[in-house]
C-alpha positions as CSV (number, residue, x, y, z in Angstrom):
1,X,7.0,10.9,-32.9
2,X,10.2,9.3,-31.9
3,X,10.3,5.3,-30.9
4,X,10.5,5.8,-27.5
5,X,7.2,7.8,-27.5
6,X,5.8,5.4,-29.7
7,X,6.8,2.1,-27.5
8,X,5.1,4.0,-24.6
9,X,2.1,4.8,-26.6
10,X,1.6,1.0,-27.3
11,X,2.4,-0.2,-23.7
12,X,-0.3,2.1,-22.4
13,X,-3.1,-0.4,-22.4
14,X,-1.2,-2.8,-20.7
15,X,-1.1,-0.5,-17.8
16,X,-4.9,0.2,-18.1
17,X,-6.0,-3.1,-18.1
18,X,-3.4,-5.5,-16.8
19,X,-2.5,-5.8,-12.9
20,X,0.8,-4.1,-12.9
21,X,3.8,-6.7,-12.1
22,X,5.8,-4.6,-10.0
23,X,2.6,-3.3,-8.1
24,X,4.4,-4.2,-4.4
25,X,7.1,-2.1,-5.5
26,X,4.9,0.8,-6.3
27,X,2.9,0.1,-3.2
28,X,6.2,0.4,-1.2
29,X,7.4,3.7,-3.2
30,X,4.3,5.5,-2.2
31,X,4.6,4.6,1.4
32,X,7.9,5.8,1.4
33,X,7.0,9.0,-0.5
34,X,4.1,10.2,1.6
35,X,6.4,10.4,4.6
36,X,8.1,13.1,2.8
37,X,5.0,15.2,1.5
38,X,3.1,18.2,3.0
39,X,-0.6,19.3,2.1
40,X,0.9,22.7,0.9
41,X,3.3,21.3,-1.5
42,X,3.7,21.9,-5.3
43,X,4.7,18.6,-6.8
44,X,6.4,17.6,-10.3
45,X,5.5,14.4,-11.1
46,X,8.2,13.7,-13.8
47,X,7.5,11.3,-16.4
48,X,4.8,9.8,-14.3
49,X,3.3,6.8,-17.4
50,X,0.1,5.7,-16.6
51,X,-0.3,8.0,-13.2
52,X,-0.4,4.9,-11.1
53,X,1.8,6.8,-8.0
54,X,0.7,10.2,-9.2
55,X,-3.2,9.4,-8.1
56,X,-2.2,7.6,-4.6
57,X,-0.2,10.7,-3.4
58,X,-2.6,13.3,-4.7
59,X,-4.5,13.6,-1.3
60,X,-1.5,14.4,0.4
61,X,-0.2,17.4,-1.5
62,X,-1.8,20.8,-2.6
63,X,-1.2,20.0,-6.4
64,X,0.7,18.0,-8.8
65,X,1.8,18.8,-12.0
66,X,2.4,15.3,-14.1
67,X,4.3,15.0,-17.4
68,X,5.1,12.2,-19.8
69,X,6.1,12.0,-23.6
70,X,3.4,9.7,-24.5
71,X,0.1,11.0,-25.1
72,X,-1.6,7.6,-24.8
73,X,0.2,7.1,-21.2
74,X,-1.4,10.6,-20.3
75,X,-5.0,9.9,-21.2
76,X,-5.1,6.9,-19.2
77,X,-3.8,8.4,-16.4
78,X,-6.4,11.2,-16.8
79,X,-9.0,8.9,-17.1
80,X,-7.4,6.8,-13.6
81,X,-7.6,10.4,-11.7
82,X,-11.2,11.2,-13.4
83,X,-12.9,8.0,-12.1
84,X,-11.1,8.6,-8.4
85,X,-12.4,12.1,-8.7
86,X,-8.9,13.6,-8.1
87,X,-8.8,17.4,-9.1
88,X,-5.5,18.2,-8.0
89,X,-3.4,17.0,-10.7
90,X,-2.7,18.7,-14.0
91,X,-1.5,16.1,-16.6
92,X,0.6,17.4,-20.0
93,X,2.5,15.8,-22.6
94,X,5.8,17.0,-22.4
95,X,9.4,16.6,-20.9
96,X,11.2,18.2,-18.1
97,X,12.8,20.5,-19.9
98,X,9.2,22.8,-21.1
99,X,9.7,26.4,-20.7
100,X,6.4,26.4,-18.8
101,X,8.4,25.0,-15.6
102,X,9.6,27.9,-13.5
103,X,12.6,27.9,-12.0
104,X,12.3,27.1,-8.3
105,X,8.6,26.4,-8.4
106,X,8.5,22.9,-6.9
107,X,8.7,21.8,-3.6
108,X,9.0,18.1,-4.6
109,X,9.8,16.6,-7.5
110,X,9.0,13.0,-8.1
111,X,10.6,10.3,-10.8
112,X,9.7,6.7,-10.7
113,X,11.2,4.1,-13.2
114,X,12.8,6.7,-15.4
115,X,16.4,7.5,-14.3
116,X,17.6,3.8,-16.3
117,X,15.9,4.9,-19.3
118,X,17.6,8.4,-19.8
119,X,20.4,9.3,-22.1
120,X,21.1,12.7,-20.4
121,X,20.5,11.6,-16.9
122,X,22.6,14.3,-15.9
123,X,21.1,17.3,-17.6
124,X,17.9,16.0,-16.2
125,X,18.8,16.2,-12.9
126,X,20.5,19.2,-13.0
127,X,17.0,20.6,-14.5
128,X,15.4,18.9,-11.7
129,X,17.6,20.9,-9.3
130,X,16.8,24.0,-11.1
131,X,13.1,23.7,-10.8
132,X,13.3,22.9,-7.2
133,X,12.9,25.5,-4.3
134,X,15.8,25.9,-2.1
135,X,15.9,22.9,0.1
136,X,13.3,21.1,-2.2
137,X,13.4,17.4,-2.6
138,X,14.1,15.0,-5.3
139,X,12.0,11.5,-4.7
140,X,12.9,9.0,-7.1
141,X,12.6,5.0,-7.5
142,X,15.0,3.0,-10.1
143,X,15.0,-0.5,-11.1
144,X,19.3,-1.0,-11.0
145,X,19.8,-4.0,-13.4
146,X,23.5,-4.2,-12.6
147,X,23.4,-4.5,-8.9
148,X,22.9,-8.1,-8.9
149,X,21.0,-9.4,-12.0
150,X,24.0,-8.9,-14.2
151,X,22.6,-11.3,-17.2
152,X,19.1,-9.7,-17.4
153,X,20.9,-6.0,-17.4
154,X,23.1,-7.1,-20.3
155,X,20.6,-8.9,-22.3
156,X,17.9,-5.7,-21.8
157,X,21.0,-3.4,-22.8
158,X,21.3,-5.7,-26.0
159,X,17.8,-5.3,-26.9
160,X,17.8,-1.3,-26.7
161,X,20.6,-1.3,-28.7
162,X,18.8,-3.4,-31.5
163,X,16.1,-0.7,-30.7
164,X,13.7,-3.5,-29.8
165,X,13.1,-1.6,-26.7
166,X,14.1,2.1,-25.5
167,X,17.4,2.8,-24.7
168,X,18.7,1.2,-21.2
169,X,21.1,2.1,-18.7
170,X,21.6,-1.1,-16.3
171,X,22.7,0.9,-13.2
172,X,24.1,0.2,-9.9
173,X,23.2,1.6,-6.8
174,X,26.3,3.7,-6.6
175,X,25.6,5.2,-10.2
176,X,23.0,6.8,-9.0
177,X,24.4,8.2,-5.7
178,X,27.1,9.8,-7.7
179,X,24.7,11.4,-10.4
180,X,22.5,12.9,-7.9
181,X,26.2,14.2,-5.9
182,X,27.1,15.5,-9.1
183,X,23.6,17.3,-9.7
184,X,24.1,19.0,-6.4
185,X,21.8,17.0,-3.8
186,X,22.0,15.3,-0.7
187,X,21.1,11.9,-0.4
188,X,18.9,11.8,2.8
189,X,17.3,8.6,2.7
190,X,17.7,5.4,0.5
191,X,16.3,1.6,0.6
192,X,16.3,-1.5,-1.9
193,X,12.9,-1.5,-2.2
194,X,12.8,-5.3,-3.1
195,X,16.2,-7.4,-2.5
196,X,15.6,-9.6,-5.5
197,X,14.7,-6.9,-8.0
198,X,17.1,-4.2,-6.5
199,X,14.6,-1.0,-7.1
200,X,16.5,1.8,-5.4
201,X,14.3,4.3,-3.5
202,X,16.3,7.9,-2.9
203,X,15.2,11.0,-1.6
204,X,17.5,13.7,-1.9
205,X,17.8,17.5,-0.9
206,X,18.6,20.4,-3.1
207,X,21.9,21.9,-1.8
208,X,22.4,25.7,-1.5
209,X,24.6,27.0,-4.2
């Protein structure tokens, strides 16, 4: 078990028993996401965490395959789905690079609050592109700590270097725009979900090669 996995395992109880501080941002991300979903969609929710958003979009699609590196987070997410009697979510402790995910098998891939935690972000985006069907959508929401609050971003980056928290990349909006363009996506919608926190919501379409 790596240190990131241990960190998120320890954090799982907080998601289960404590009201999430970012609930307004999550709700806005959900509402924006729903506009792009269809009842026939097969969705992959990458790094689903406690499944807070996964459970809210399940009724709008055919099925969701949700993954996370933390078994404790998956346990919480499954419990939430069971309590709400949601039957169309398949939770799996794994990564985006799991060979069981076949190429061009998803209509939509979502990734909430994860891109700023990746050391191999371009590799992940290229993998997401590979898994999407032609014209498929990638929907994400990401805290961009270098956009306005440079002190917080710098401080958290320092903590990540000390390995107190997992790896953190304090991004700017433009960093994500470039990342998706390099990953063969066309950005079709963006929004800063909360001016103070600079949470960047993006919808991008897979381009044909």
